[in-house]
N, C-alpha and C positions, 0 to 999 in steps of 0.2 A: 231829680234823682229817681222818682218813681216811674218815669216814662223813658228812662235811658235804655238804649239798646245794649250797651256794653256791660260786662260784669265788672266787678271790683270798682264800681263808680264812687263808692264811699271811701275808698282808700286814698291816702295822701301820696302824691308822687313829687319828686323834686322838680320836675319840669312837666308842664301839661298845657296843651293847647286844646281848647274846647270848641268844637264846631257843631252846628245843628243840621248839617246836610251831608249826605254820603259823597257827593261829588267833591266838595271841598276837602272832606276827610281823605279821600283817595289821592287827590292832588298833593296835599300836604305830606302824606306818607311818602309819596314818590319824591317830592322835592326836598324833604328834610330827612330822608332815610328813617322814617319813623314807623310806628306800629300802632295798632289799636286792638282792643280786646272785644271781639264781636262774634256773631254767629259763625263766621267762616264761610258764608255763602257769598262768594264773589264770582261773578260771571266773567269768563275769559272773553266771551263774545262782546260783552258790553264795556269791559274795563281793560282789556288787553291781558298779557301775561306777565306784567311787571310786578305782580303781587304773589306772594307765597303764603299759603294757609298752614300754620303750625298748630296742631292740636294743643290746647291748654290742659294741663294736668291739674285737676282739682285737688285740694288738700284740706286737712282738718284744721289747719291753722287759719284759714280763710273761709269763714262760713259763707261768703258772697261768691265763691269761686265756682259755683255751678250755674250754668245757664239753662233754663227750661224754655223751649220754644213751643208756642201754642197759637191758637187763634180764638177770636171772639166772634160770635154772630149775635144778631138781635133775636130776641125771643120770637117764635113763631115765623121766622124767616127761612125761606128755602134758598140754598146756595145755587148760583147759576151753574151752568155746565162748566164754564172756564174756572169757576171757584172750586168746584169738586175736583177738577183735573189738577189744579194747583195743590190742593190738600193731599190728593193721592200721590202726586209727584214727590212732595216733601216727606210723606210717610215712607215711600219707597226709598228715597234717598237716605233717610236716617236709619232705616232698618238694615241697610247694608253697611253701616259704619260699625 
């Protein structure tokens, strides 16, 4: 539960399939007409356009309903150029939301 990507992981749902990799999750969503609660970052180039991202509305009744996205680096480590590009791309993406 502490390493789960999705929000509301502690909530009980009447039906639930739990997987541990993104490809399986996306295939099950398509095959079973399912959904997941995640960051919403789905690449059309990688996954096709079979998926729709619907923004989740946080509410006071669910204290777990807010997702915070961040990154962790090792102390005294300098990020690579591609790492810095990725972080800047994410910052730009989320600042436009």
